[in-house]
DSSP file (Angstrom, degrees, kcal/mol; ACC not computed):
  #  RESIDUE AA STRUCTURE BP1 BP2  ACC     N-H-->O    O-->H-N    N-H-->O    O-->H-N    TCO  KAPPA ALPHA  PHI   PSI    X-CA   Y-CA   Z-CA
    1    1 A M              0   0    0      0, 0.0     2,-0.3     0, 0.0     0, 0.0   0.000 360.0 360.0 360.0 162.9  -34.9  -66.3   21.5
    2    2 A S        -     0   0    0      2,-0.2     4,-0.1     1,-0.1     0, 0.0  -0.611 360.0-139.2 -94.3 146.7  -32.9  -63.1   21.2
    3    3 A D  S    S+     0   0    0     -2,-0.3    -1,-0.1     2,-0.1     0, 0.0   0.766  83.9  87.4 -70.5 -25.9  -34.5  -59.7   21.1
    4    4 A V  S    S-     0   0    0      1,-0.1    -2,-0.2     2,-0.0     2,-0.0  -0.620  85.7-120.2 -80.6 129.5  -31.9  -58.7   18.3
    5    5 A P    >>  -     0   0    0      0, 0.0     4,-1.3     0, 0.0     3,-0.9  -0.338  18.4-119.9 -63.9 146.5  -33.1  -59.5   14.8
    6    6 A S  H 3> S+     0   0    0      1,-0.2     4,-1.5     2,-0.2     5,-0.1   0.796 110.8  62.7 -62.0 -30.6  -30.9  -62.0   12.8
    7    7 A A  H 3> S+     0   0    0      1,-0.2     4,-2.1     2,-0.2    -1,-0.2   0.822 100.5  50.3 -69.5 -28.2  -30.4  -59.3   10.1
    8    8 A V  H <> S+     0   0    0     -3,-0.9     4,-2.5     2,-0.2     5,-0.3   0.902 108.9  53.0 -71.1 -40.3  -28.7  -56.9   12.5
    9    9 A V  H  X S+     0   0    0     -4,-1.3     4,-1.7     1,-0.2    -2,-0.2   0.844 109.6  47.0 -64.4 -32.2  -26.4  -59.6   13.6
   10   10 A E  H  X S+     0   0    0     -4,-1.5     4,-2.4     2,-0.2    -1,-0.2   0.888 112.7  49.3 -71.9 -43.8  -25.4  -60.4   10.0
   11   11 A V  H  X S+     0   0    0     -4,-2.1     4,-2.2     2,-0.2    -2,-0.2   0.862 111.4  49.6 -69.0 -33.9  -24.8  -56.7    9.1
   12   12 A A  H  X S+     0   0    0     -4,-2.5     4,-2.0     2,-0.2    -2,-0.2   0.931 112.0  48.8 -68.7 -42.8  -22.7  -56.3   12.3
   13   13 A A  H  X S+     0   0    0     -4,-1.7     4,-2.1    -5,-0.3    -2,-0.2   0.938 114.6  44.5 -60.4 -44.6  -20.6  -59.4   11.3
   14   14 A N  H  X S+     0   0    0     -4,-2.4     4,-2.2     1,-0.2    -2,-0.2   0.913 112.1  52.9 -74.0 -31.8  -20.1  -58.1    7.7
   15   15 A A  H  X S+     0   0    0     -4,-2.2     4,-2.1     1,-0.2    -1,-0.2   0.855 107.6  51.5 -71.3 -32.6  -19.3  -54.5    8.9
   16   16 A Q  H  X S+     0   0    0     -4,-2.0     4,-1.5     1,-0.2    -1,-0.2   0.938 110.4  47.4 -76.1 -36.5  -16.6  -55.9   11.2
   17   17 A T  H  X S+     0   0    0     -4,-2.1     4,-1.7     1,-0.2    -2,-0.2   0.892 110.8  54.1 -69.2 -34.2  -14.9  -57.9    8.4
   18   18 A V  H  X S+     0   0    0     -4,-2.2     4,-0.8     1,-0.2    -1,-0.2   0.912 109.1  47.3 -56.4 -46.3  -15.1  -54.8    6.1
   19   19 A A  H  < S+     0   0    0     -4,-2.1     4,-0.2     1,-0.2     3,-0.2   0.799 111.9  49.4 -66.7 -32.2  -13.3  -52.7    8.7
   20   20 A E  H  < S+     0   0    0     -4,-1.5     3,-0.4     1,-0.2    -1,-0.2   0.772 112.7  47.7 -82.1 -26.9  -10.7  -55.3    9.3
   21   21 A S  H  < S+     0   0    0     -4,-1.7    -2,-0.2     1,-0.2    -1,-0.2   0.520  91.5  80.4 -91.4  -4.2  -10.0  -55.7    5.5
   22   22 A S  S  < S-     0   0    0     -4,-0.8    -1,-0.2    -3,-0.2    -2,-0.1   0.666  87.9-143.7 -81.0 -10.9   -9.7  -52.0    4.7
   23   23 A G        -     0   0    0     -3,-0.4    -1,-0.2    -4,-0.2     2,-0.1  -0.354  37.5 -21.7  88.2-169.3   -6.2  -51.7    5.8
   24   24 A S        -     0   0    0      1,-0.1     4,-0.2    -3,-0.1    -3,-0.0  -0.451  41.1-143.6 -87.0 152.6   -4.5  -49.0    7.6
   25   25 A V  S >> S+     0   0    0      1,-0.2     4,-1.4    -2,-0.1     3,-0.6   0.496  80.3  90.1 -86.8  -8.0   -5.4  -45.4    7.7
   26   26 A W  H 3> S+     0   0    0      1,-0.2     4,-2.6     2,-0.2     5,-0.3   0.842  77.9  60.6 -67.1 -33.8   -1.9  -44.0    7.6
   27   27 A P  H 3> S+     0   0    0      0, 0.0     4,-2.2     0, 0.0    -1,-0.2   0.872 108.7  47.5 -53.1 -34.3   -1.6  -43.7    3.7
   28   28 A Y  H <> S+     0   0    0     -3,-0.6     4,-1.6     2,-0.2    -2,-0.2   0.839 111.4  49.0 -75.8 -32.6   -4.6  -41.4    3.9
   29   29 A V  H  X S+     0   0    0     -4,-1.4     4,-2.1     2,-0.2    -1,-0.2   0.909 112.8  47.7 -70.1 -45.4   -3.1  -39.4    6.7
   30   30 A V  H  X S+     0   0    0     -4,-2.6     4,-2.4     1,-0.2     5,-0.2   0.902 115.0  47.1 -60.1 -49.3    0.3  -39.1    4.8
   31   31 A G  H  X S+     0   0    0     -4,-2.2     4,-2.0    -5,-0.3    -1,-0.2   0.856 107.5  54.0 -64.9 -33.7   -1.5  -38.0    1.7
   32   32 A G  H  X S+     0   0    0     -4,-1.6     4,-1.6     2,-0.2    -2,-0.2   0.869 111.8  46.0 -68.6 -40.6   -3.7  -35.6    3.4
   33   33 A I  H  X S+     0   0    0     -4,-2.1     4,-2.4     2,-0.2     3,-0.3   0.924 110.2  52.3 -69.4 -40.8   -0.5  -33.9    4.9
   34   34 A A  H  X S+     0   0    0     -4,-2.4     4,-2.8     1,-0.2    -2,-0.2   0.871 108.5  52.3 -65.9 -38.9    1.4  -33.9    1.7
   35   35 A L  H  X S+     0   0    0     -4,-2.0     4,-1.6     2,-0.2    -1,-0.2   0.860 109.8  48.0 -63.3 -37.3   -1.7  -32.2    0.0
   36   36 A V  H  X S+     0   0    0     -4,-1.6     4,-2.3    -3,-0.3    -2,-0.2   0.887 112.2  49.3 -72.5 -41.5   -1.8  -29.4    2.7
   37   37 A V  H  X S+     0   0    0     -4,-2.4     4,-2.3     1,-0.2    -2,-0.2   0.951 111.8  47.6 -68.0 -42.4    2.0  -28.8    2.3
   38   38 A A  H  X S+     0   0    0     -4,-2.8     4,-2.3     1,-0.2    -1,-0.2   0.893 112.1  51.0 -63.9 -31.5    1.8  -28.6   -1.5
   39   39 A A  H  X S+     0   0    0     -4,-1.6     4,-2.5     2,-0.2    -1,-0.2   0.928 111.5  47.3 -63.3 -46.5   -1.2  -26.3   -1.2
   40   40 A G  H  X S+     0   0    0     -4,-2.3     4,-1.8     2,-0.2    -2,-0.2   0.861 111.7  50.0 -64.2 -40.5    0.7  -24.1    1.2
   41   41 A F  H  X S+     0   0    0     -4,-2.3     4,-2.3     2,-0.2    -2,-0.2   0.920 112.9  47.3 -64.2 -49.6    3.9  -24.0   -1.0
   42   42 A W  H  X S+     0   0    0     -4,-2.3     4,-2.0     1,-0.2    -2,-0.2   0.880 111.4  51.4 -64.8 -40.8    1.7  -23.1   -4.0
   43   43 A G  H  X S+     0   0    0     -4,-2.5     4,-2.3     2,-0.2    -1,-0.2   0.867 110.3  47.8 -60.5 -41.4    0.0  -20.4   -1.9
   44   44 A Y  H  X S+     0   0    0     -4,-1.8     4,-2.1     2,-0.2    -2,-0.2   0.925 110.4  52.1 -69.8 -46.6    3.3  -18.9   -0.8
   45   45 A K  H  < S+     0   0    0     -4,-2.3    -2,-0.2     2,-0.2    -1,-0.2   0.930 110.8  48.2 -61.5 -45.2    4.6  -18.9   -4.4
   46   46 A L  H >< S+     0   0    0     -4,-2.0     3,-1.3     1,-0.2     6,-0.3   0.947 116.4  43.0 -63.8 -48.0    1.4  -17.0   -5.6
   47   47 A V  H 3< S+     0   0    0     -4,-2.3    -1,-0.2     1,-0.3    -2,-0.2   0.782 106.5  63.0 -65.1 -28.1    1.6  -14.3   -2.8
   48   48 A S  T 3< S+     0   0    0     -4,-2.1    49,-1.7    -5,-0.1    -1,-0.3   0.316  79.0 106.6 -78.3   1.2    5.2  -13.9   -3.2
   49   49 A R  S <> S-     0   0    0     -3,-1.3     4,-1.8    -4,-0.2     3,-0.2  -0.633  72.8-128.1 -93.8 151.4    5.1  -12.6   -6.8
   50   50 A P  H  > S+     0   0    0      0, 0.0     4,-2.6     0, 0.0     5,-0.2   0.823 107.8  54.8 -60.4 -35.7    5.7   -8.9   -7.4
   51   51 A T  H  > S+     0   0    0      1,-0.2     4,-1.8     2,-0.2     5,-0.1   0.914 108.0  49.1 -72.5 -35.0    2.5   -8.5   -9.5
   52   52 A F  H  > S+     0   0    0     -6,-0.3     4,-1.4     2,-0.2    -1,-0.2   0.889 112.8  49.0 -71.7 -35.9    0.3   -9.8   -6.6
   53   53 A I  H  X S+     0   0    0     -4,-1.8     4,-2.6     2,-0.2     3,-0.3   0.946 111.2  47.5 -66.6 -46.7    2.1   -7.5   -4.1
   54   54 A I  H  X S+     0   0    0     -4,-2.6     4,-2.5     1,-0.2    -1,-0.2   0.835 108.8  54.7 -59.2 -35.3    1.7   -4.4   -6.2
   55   55 A K  H  X S+     0   0    0     -4,-1.8     4,-1.6    -5,-0.2    -1,-0.2   0.834 109.1  47.6 -68.0 -33.3   -1.8   -5.2   -6.8
   56   56 A Q  H  X S+     0   0    0     -4,-1.4     4,-2.5    -3,-0.3    -2,-0.2   0.885 110.8  52.6 -73.1 -41.4   -2.4   -5.4   -2.9
   57   57 A I  H  X S+     0   0    0     -4,-2.6     4,-3.0     1,-0.2     5,-0.2   0.950 109.5  48.5 -62.2 -49.2   -0.6   -2.1   -2.4
   58   58 A R  H  X S+     0   0    0     -4,-2.5     4,-2.6    -5,-0.2     5,-0.3   0.923 109.6  53.6 -59.1 -42.1   -2.8   -0.4   -5.1
   59   59 A R  H  X S+     0   0    0     -4,-1.6     4,-2.5     1,-0.2    -2,-0.2   0.960 113.1  42.4 -58.9 -51.5   -5.9   -1.8   -3.4
   60   60 A R  H  X S+     0   0    0     -4,-2.5     4,-1.9     1,-0.2    -1,-0.2   0.892 113.3  49.1 -62.6 -40.7   -5.0   -0.4   -0.1
   61   61 A N  H  X S+     0   0    0     -4,-3.0     4,-2.3    -5,-0.2    -1,-0.2   0.863 112.9  49.2 -72.4 -29.4   -3.8    2.9   -1.2
   62   62 A L  H  X S+     0   0    0     -4,-2.6     4,-3.2    -5,-0.2     5,-0.2   0.947 112.3  49.8 -67.4 -44.7   -7.1    3.4   -3.4
   63   63 A K  H  X S+     0   0    0     -4,-2.5     4,-1.5    -5,-0.3    -2,-0.2   0.866 112.8  45.1 -64.6 -32.8   -9.2    2.5   -0.4
   64   64 A A  H  X S+     0   0    0     -4,-1.9     4,-1.3     2,-0.2    -1,-0.2   0.885 115.5  48.3 -67.8 -40.3   -7.3    4.9    1.9
   65   65 A M  H  X>S+     0   0    0     -4,-2.3     5,-2.6     2,-0.2     4,-1.1   0.859 108.7  51.9 -69.6 -35.5   -7.6    7.6   -0.8
   66   66 A K  H  <5S+     0   0    0     -4,-3.2     3,-0.4     3,-0.2    -1,-0.2   0.912 107.0  55.3 -62.4 -42.4  -11.3    7.0   -1.3
   67   67 A K  H  <5S+     0   0    0     -4,-1.5    -2,-0.2    -5,-0.2    -1,-0.2   0.853 112.7  42.0 -58.4 -35.6  -11.8    7.3    2.5
   68   68 A E  H  <5S-     0   0    0     -4,-1.3    -1,-0.2    -5,-0.1    -2,-0.2   0.651 114.2-121.0 -87.8 -11.1  -10.1   10.7    2.3
   69   69 A G  T  <5S+     0   0    0     -4,-1.1    -3,-0.2    -3,-0.4     3,-0.1   0.794  84.5 105.8  79.6  33.4  -12.0   11.7   -0.9
   70   70 A I    > < +     0   0    0     -5,-2.6     3,-1.1    -8,-0.1     6,-0.2  -0.136  28.2 131.2-131.2  36.7   -8.9   12.2   -2.9
   71   71 A E  T 3  S+     0   0    0     -6,-0.3    -5,-0.1     1,-0.3    -1,-0.1   0.728  72.4  48.8 -71.0 -18.1   -8.8    9.2   -5.2
   72   72 A S  T 3  S+     0   0    0     -7,-0.1    -1,-0.3    -3,-0.1     2,-0.1  -0.123  84.4 128.9-111.2  42.6   -8.3   11.0   -8.4
   73   73 A S    <>  -     0   0    0     -3,-1.1     4,-1.8     1,-0.1     5,-0.2  -0.448  68.7-112.7 -97.9 172.3   -5.4   13.3   -7.4
   74   74 A E  H  > S+     0   0    0      1,-0.2     4,-2.7     2,-0.2     5,-0.2   0.939 115.3  52.1 -66.5 -51.3   -2.1   14.0   -9.0
   75   75 A A  H  > S+     0   0    0      1,-0.2     4,-2.4     2,-0.2    -1,-0.2   0.823 107.0  52.7 -54.0 -36.2   -0.1   12.4   -6.2
   76   76 A T  H  > S+     0   0    0      2,-0.2     4,-2.4    -6,-0.2    -1,-0.2   0.915 111.8  45.7 -68.0 -43.3   -2.1    9.2   -6.3
   77   77 A N  H  X S+     0   0    0     -4,-1.8     4,-2.8     2,-0.2    -2,-0.2   0.892 111.6  53.2 -68.0 -37.3   -1.4    8.9  -10.1
   78   78 A D  H  X S+     0   0    0     -4,-2.7     4,-2.1     2,-0.2    -2,-0.2   0.963 110.4  47.1 -62.2 -48.9    2.3    9.7   -9.5
   79   79 A L  H  X S+     0   0    0     -4,-2.4     4,-2.6     1,-0.2    -2,-0.2   0.873 112.0  51.3 -65.9 -37.2    2.4    6.9   -6.9
   80   80 A D  H  X S+     0   0    0     -4,-2.4     4,-1.7     2,-0.2    -1,-0.2   0.924 107.1  51.9 -59.6 -45.4    0.7    4.5   -9.3
   81   81 A R  H  X S+     0   0    0     -4,-2.8     4,-1.5     2,-0.2    -2,-0.2   0.836 110.1  50.4 -57.5 -36.1    3.1    5.3  -12.0
   82   82 A L  H  X S+     0   0    0     -4,-2.1     4,-2.7     2,-0.2     5,-0.2   0.931 108.0  51.9 -63.3 -48.9    5.9    4.5   -9.6
   83   83 A L  H  X S+     0   0    0     -4,-2.6     4,-1.5     1,-0.2    -2,-0.2   0.845 109.7  50.2 -50.7 -39.1    4.3    1.2   -8.7
   84   84 A T  H  X S+     0   0    0     -4,-1.7     4,-1.7     2,-0.2    -1,-0.2   0.841 110.2  50.1 -72.4 -35.2    4.1    0.4  -12.4
   85   85 A A  H  X S+     0   0    0     -4,-1.5     4,-2.6     1,-0.2     5,-0.2   0.925 112.9  46.3 -61.4 -50.1    7.7    1.2  -12.9
   86   86 A I  H  X S+     0   0    0     -4,-2.7     4,-1.8     1,-0.2    -2,-0.2   0.795 110.5  51.0 -69.6 -30.5    8.6   -0.9  -10.0
   87   87 A E  H  X S+     0   0    0     -4,-1.5     4,-2.4    -5,-0.2    -1,-0.2   0.888 110.6  50.5 -75.6 -37.4    6.5   -3.8  -11.0
   88   88 A E  H  X S+     0   0    0     -4,-1.7     4,-2.4     2,-0.2    -2,-0.2   0.922 111.4  48.9 -65.0 -47.5    8.0   -3.8  -14.6
   89   89 A H  H  X S+     0   0    0     -4,-2.6     4,-2.2     2,-0.2    -2,-0.2   0.908 112.6  48.3 -61.0 -40.8   11.6   -3.7  -13.1
   90   90 A A  H  <>S+     0   0    0     -4,-1.8     5,-2.9    -5,-0.2    -2,-0.2   0.931 114.6  44.2 -64.8 -45.4   10.7   -6.7  -10.8
   91   91 A V  H ><5S+     0   0    0     -4,-2.4     3,-0.8     3,-0.2    -2,-0.2   0.902 114.1  48.9 -69.1 -40.1    9.2   -8.7  -13.5
   92   92 A T  H 3<5S+     0   0    0     -4,-2.4    -2,-0.2     1,-0.2    -1,-0.2   0.894 117.1  41.0 -63.5 -41.9   12.0   -8.0  -16.0
   93   93 A N  T 3<5S-     0   0    0     -4,-2.2    -1,-0.2    -5,-0.2    -2,-0.2   0.328 109.9-122.2 -88.1   6.9   14.7   -8.8  -13.4
   94   94 A K  T < 5 +     0   0    0     -3,-0.8     2,-0.2    -4,-0.2    -3,-0.2   0.953  48.3 175.5  44.8  58.8   12.8  -11.9  -12.0
   95   95 A M      < -     0   0    0     -5,-2.9    -1,-0.1    -6,-0.1     2,-0.1  -0.544  28.5-122.4 -87.9 157.8   12.7  -10.6   -8.5
   96   96 A S     >  -     0   0    0     -2,-0.2     4,-1.5   -47,-0.1   -47,-0.1  -0.439  31.7-104.2 -87.7 172.3   11.0  -12.2   -5.7
   97   97 A G  H  > S+     0   0    0    -49,-1.7     4,-1.9     2,-0.2     5,-0.1   0.896 120.5  55.1 -62.8 -41.9    8.4  -10.3   -3.7
   98   98 A A  H  > S+     0   0    0      1,-0.2     4,-1.3     2,-0.2     3,-0.4   0.936 108.0  48.8 -53.8 -51.5   10.8   -9.8   -0.8
   99   99 A D  H  > S+     0   0    0      1,-0.2     4,-0.7     2,-0.2    -1,-0.2   0.829 110.2  49.3 -58.3 -36.9   13.3   -8.2   -3.0
  100  100 A M  H  X S+     0   0    0     -4,-1.5     4,-0.9     1,-0.2     3,-0.5   0.801 103.9  60.5 -75.2 -28.4   10.8   -5.9   -4.6
  101  101 A I  H  < S+     0   0    0     -4,-1.9     3,-0.3    -3,-0.4     4,-0.3   0.850  96.8  62.7 -61.2 -39.1    9.6   -4.9   -1.1
  102  102 A K  H >< S+     0   0    0     -4,-1.3     3,-0.7     1,-0.3    -1,-0.2   0.774  96.8  56.1 -57.7 -29.6   13.0   -3.6   -0.4
  103  103 A L  H 3< S+     0   0    0     -4,-0.7    -1,-0.3    -3,-0.5    -2,-0.2   0.874 108.5  48.3 -68.1 -33.8   12.8   -1.1   -3.2
  104  104 A L  T >X S+     0   0    0     -4,-0.9     3,-0.7    -3,-0.3     4,-0.5   0.412  83.3  96.9 -82.9   0.7    9.7    0.2   -1.5
  105  105 A A  H X> S+     0   0    0     -3,-0.7     3,-1.3    -4,-0.3     4,-0.6   0.859  74.5  61.8 -60.9 -39.6   11.3    0.4    2.0
  106  106 A P  H >4 S+     0   0    0      0, 0.0     3,-0.8     0, 0.0    -1,-0.2   0.849  98.4  58.4 -60.6 -28.5   12.2    4.2    1.7
  107  107 A L  H <4 S+     0   0    0     -3,-0.7    -2,-0.2     1,-0.2    -3,-0.1   0.796 105.7  49.9 -62.4 -27.6    8.4    5.0    1.3
  108  108 A N  H << S+     0   0    0     -3,-1.3     2,-0.7    -4,-0.5    -1,-0.2   0.518  83.3 107.0 -91.0  -8.4    7.7    3.4    4.7
  109  109 A D    <X  -     0   0    0     -3,-0.8     4,-1.2    -4,-0.6     3,-0.2  -0.627  48.7-169.9 -79.8 115.2   10.6    5.4    6.5
  110  110 A Q  T  4 S+     0   0    0     -2,-0.7    -1,-0.2     1,-0.2    50,-0.0   0.751  83.1  59.0 -74.5 -26.0    8.8    7.9    8.7
  111  111 A N  T  4 S+     0   0    0      1,-0.2    -1,-0.2     3,-0.0     3,-0.1   0.769 108.2  44.4 -71.8 -27.5   12.2    9.6    9.5
  112  112 A R  T  4 S+     0   0    0     -3,-0.2     2,-0.9     1,-0.2     3,-0.3   0.813 106.1  64.4 -93.0 -27.3   12.8   10.3    5.9
  113  113 A M     <  +     0   0    0     -4,-1.2    -1,-0.2     1,-0.2     3,-0.1  -0.832  49.5 138.9-102.1 101.2    9.3   11.5    5.0
  114  114 A K        +     0   0    0     -2,-0.9     2,-0.2     1,-0.2    -1,-0.2   0.691  69.8  11.4-109.4 -33.9    8.5   14.7    6.9
  115  115 A S  S  > S-     0   0    0     -3,-0.3     4,-1.4     1,-0.1    -1,-0.2  -0.783  82.3 -93.5-137.0-176.9    6.8   16.6    4.1
  116  116 A A  H  > S+     0   0    0     -2,-0.2     4,-2.3     1,-0.2     5,-0.2   0.874 121.5  56.0 -68.4 -33.2    5.3   16.4    0.7
  117  117 A R  H  > S+     0   0    0      1,-0.2     4,-1.7     2,-0.2    -1,-0.2   0.874 105.9  50.7 -61.7 -37.7    8.6   17.4   -0.9
  118  118 A D  H  > S+     0   0    0      2,-0.2     4,-2.6    -3,-0.2    -1,-0.2   0.818 105.6  57.5 -75.2 -27.0   10.4   14.6    0.8
  119  119 A M  H  X S+     0   0    0     -4,-1.4     4,-2.5     2,-0.2    -2,-0.2   0.940 110.5  43.0 -53.2 -53.5    7.7   12.1   -0.5
  120  120 A Y  H  X S+     0   0    0     -4,-2.3     4,-1.9     2,-0.2    -2,-0.2   0.849 113.2  52.0 -69.4 -30.1    8.5   13.2   -4.0
  121  121 A L  H  X S+     0   0    0     -4,-1.7     4,-2.6     2,-0.2    -2,-0.2   0.945 110.2  49.6 -65.0 -46.8   12.3   13.1   -3.3
  122  122 A T  H  X S+     0   0    0     -4,-2.6     4,-2.5     1,-0.2     5,-0.2   0.962 111.8  47.5 -60.4 -53.7   11.8    9.6   -2.0
  123  123 A M  H  X S+     0   0    0     -4,-2.5     4,-2.0     1,-0.2    -1,-0.2   0.834 109.9  53.8 -59.5 -31.0    9.9    8.5   -5.1
  124  124 A Q  H  X S+     0   0    0     -4,-1.9     4,-2.4     2,-0.2    -1,-0.2   0.904 108.8  48.9 -63.2 -41.5   12.6   10.2   -7.2
  125  125 A H  H  X S+     0   0    0     -4,-2.6     4,-1.9     2,-0.2    -2,-0.2   0.910 113.3  47.5 -64.9 -43.2   15.2    8.0   -5.4
  126  126 A I  H  X S+     0   0    0     -4,-2.5     4,-2.0     2,-0.2    -1,-0.2   0.877 109.3  52.7 -71.3 -36.0   13.1    4.8   -6.0
  127  127 A A  H  X>S+     0   0    0     -4,-2.0     5,-2.2    -5,-0.2     4,-1.1   0.916 108.8  50.2 -68.3 -38.2   12.6    5.6   -9.6
  128  128 A R  H ><5S+     0   0    0     -4,-2.4     3,-0.7     1,-0.2    -1,-0.2   0.922 108.6  53.6 -66.3 -37.3   16.4    6.0  -10.1
  129  129 A E  H 3<5S+     0   0    0     -4,-1.9    -1,-0.2     1,-0.3    -2,-0.2   0.914 109.2  47.9 -56.0 -40.4   17.0    2.7   -8.4
  130  130 A V  H 3<5S-     0   0    0     -4,-2.0    -1,-0.3    -5,-0.1    -2,-0.2   0.712 118.5-114.8 -77.2 -14.0   14.6    1.1  -10.7
  131  131 A G  T <<5S+     0   0    0     -4,-1.1     2,-1.0    -3,-0.7    -3,-0.2   0.624  73.8 130.2  96.0  14.2   16.3    2.8  -13.7
  132  132 A N     >< +     0   0    0     -5,-2.2     4,-1.6     1,-0.2    -1,-0.2  -0.787  23.2 168.5-106.4  89.0   13.5    4.9  -14.9
  133  133 A T  H  > S+     0   0    0     -2,-1.0     4,-2.4     2,-0.2    -1,-0.2   0.809  73.4  59.1 -78.0 -29.3   15.4    8.4  -15.2
  134  134 A R  H  > S+     0   0    0      2,-0.2     4,-2.1     1,-0.2    -1,-0.2   0.962 111.0  41.3 -65.3 -48.8   12.4   10.1  -17.1
  135  135 A L  H  > S+     0   0    0      1,-0.2     4,-2.3     2,-0.2    -1,-0.2   0.871 111.5  54.9 -63.3 -33.9   10.1    9.4  -14.1
  136  136 A A  H  X S+     0   0    0     -4,-1.6     4,-2.6     1,-0.2    -2,-0.2   0.921 108.6  51.1 -67.0 -42.5   12.8   10.3  -11.6
  137  137 A G  H  X S+     0   0    0     -4,-2.4     4,-2.1     2,-0.2    -2,-0.2   0.917 109.0  49.8 -56.4 -47.6   13.0   13.8  -13.5
  138  138 A E  H  X S+     0   0    0     -4,-2.1     4,-2.2     2,-0.2    -1,-0.2   0.922 111.5  48.1 -59.0 -48.9    9.3   14.3  -13.3
  139  139 A F  H  X S+     0   0    0     -4,-2.3     4,-2.1     1,-0.2    -2,-0.2   0.901 109.1  55.9 -63.9 -41.1    9.4   13.6   -9.5
  140  140 A K  H  X S+     0   0    0     -4,-2.6     4,-0.8     1,-0.2    -1,-0.2   0.919 109.6  44.4 -57.7 -47.0   12.3   16.0   -9.2
  141  141 A G  H  X S+     0   0    0     -4,-2.1     4,-0.6     1,-0.2     3,-0.3   0.835 112.6  51.3 -70.9 -34.0   10.4   18.8  -10.7
  142  142 A K  H  X S+     0   0    0     -4,-2.2     4,-0.8     1,-0.2     3,-0.4   0.774 100.7  64.0 -68.4 -31.8    7.3   18.1   -8.7
  143  143 A S  H  < S+     0   0    0     -4,-2.1    -1,-0.2     1,-0.2    -2,-0.2   0.808 103.2  46.6 -64.7 -29.2    9.2   18.1   -5.4
  144  144 A S  H  < S+     0   0    0     -4,-0.8    -1,-0.2    -3,-0.3    -2,-0.2   0.709 118.2  42.6 -85.0 -17.8   10.1   21.7   -5.8
  145  145 A G  H  < S+     0   0    0     -4,-0.6     2,-0.2    -3,-0.4    -2,-0.2   0.436  86.4 107.6-110.5   4.7    6.5   22.8   -6.7
  146  146 A V     <  -     0   0    0     -4,-0.8     2,-0.4    -3,-0.2   -29,-0.1  -0.547  59.7-139.3 -87.0 139.8    4.4   20.8   -4.3
  147  147 A K        -     0   0    0     -2,-0.2     3,-0.4     1,-0.1     6,-0.2  -0.796   4.6-158.1 -92.0 140.2    2.5   22.5   -1.2
  148  148 A S  S    S+     0   0    0     -2,-0.4    -1,-0.1     1,-0.2    -2,-0.0   0.546  84.9  65.0 -93.4  -4.6    2.6   20.6    1.8
  149  149 A S  S    S+     0   0    0      4,-0.1    -1,-0.2     5,-0.0    -2,-0.0   0.446  76.4 116.1 -98.7   1.0   -0.4   22.2    3.4
  150  150 A S  S  > S-     0   0    0     -3,-0.4     4,-1.6     1,-0.1     5,-0.1  -0.223  76.2-119.5 -70.2 159.0   -2.9   20.9    0.8
  151  151 A K  H  > S+     0   0    0      2,-0.2     4,-1.9     1,-0.2    -1,-0.1   0.829 113.7  58.3 -66.4 -35.2   -5.7   18.4    1.8
  152  152 A L  H  > S+     0   0    0      1,-0.2     4,-2.2     2,-0.2    -1,-0.2   0.950 106.7  44.1 -58.9 -51.9   -4.1   15.9   -0.7
  153  153 A M  H  > S+     0   0    0      1,-0.2     4,-2.7     2,-0.2     5,-0.2   0.845 110.3  56.1 -65.4 -32.8   -0.8   15.8    1.0
  154  154 A A  H  X S+     0   0    0     -4,-1.6     4,-2.3     1,-0.2    -1,-0.2   0.905 109.4  47.9 -65.2 -39.3   -2.4   15.6    4.4
  155  155 A G  H  X S+     0   0    0     -4,-1.9     4,-1.8     2,-0.2    -2,-0.2   0.905 111.6  47.9 -63.2 -46.7   -4.2   12.6    3.1
  156  156 A L  H  X S+     0   0    0     -4,-2.2     4,-2.3     2,-0.2    -2,-0.2   0.871 112.8  49.4 -66.4 -41.6   -1.0   11.0    1.7
  157  157 A F  H  X>S+     0   0    0     -4,-2.7     5,-2.8     1,-0.2     4,-1.5   0.937 109.8  51.0 -67.5 -43.6    0.8   11.6    5.0
  158  158 A K  H  <5S+     0   0    0     -4,-2.3     3,-0.2    -5,-0.2    -2,-0.2   0.905 111.2  47.9 -59.0 -39.0   -2.0   10.2    6.9
  159  159 A R  H  <5S+     0   0    0     -4,-1.8    -2,-0.2     1,-0.2    -1,-0.2   0.870 112.5  49.7 -63.8 -42.3   -1.9    7.0    4.7
  160  160 A A  H  <5S-     0   0    0     -4,-2.3    -1,-0.2    -5,-0.1    -2,-0.2   0.659 118.0-114.9 -78.3 -16.6    1.9    6.8    5.1
  161  161 A G  T  <5       0   0    0     -4,-1.5    -3,-0.2    -3,-0.2    -2,-0.1   0.772 360.0 360.0  94.2  26.4    1.6    7.1    8.9
  162  162 A I      <       0   0    0     -5,-2.8    -4,-0.2    -6,-0.2    -5,-0.1   0.417 360.0 360.0-104.2 360.0    3.3   10.4    9.3
C-alpha cells in the first residue's frame, strides 16, 4: 500500500487536467500591458493640462510663501492673478501644458530677474503676451513703486532661486 491517500492522487490528477485545459497565459500578459499603457496615456493627458499645472504652481508657491511667513502679501496676490490670466488664456486657446509653460519661462530666467522691479516687469511682459493689457498696466505701475529691500521681495527672490 501507498503512503499517499487516494484523495490526494485524485486531486493532483484533476489539477493537472485543469492546468492543461486553461490555455495560454499570453492573452492575460498582453491585456495587462495594454492596460498599463492606457493608464499611462490617461495619466499623461491629465498631468499635461494647463489647469493641473497652474494648480501645482500655486501649491508650491503657497508652500514656499508660508515657509517665509508672507503668504498674504501683495506680490503673492499679483502672481496669483497672473497665473489666473495665463490659465484663462491657455484654456481659451486650447494650449497644451508644454505650450503654457513656455509663457512662464521668463519668470524662471535668473539673468532677467535681478530685482523686484525686474520681477514686475517680467510679469508685465507675460501679461501682455497673454493679452491682458489691464493687468500689464497694473504691473507696470507697481514696478516703479516696489522696494527691493523688503522681506517680501527677499522671499520671492529666494523662491525664484535668485
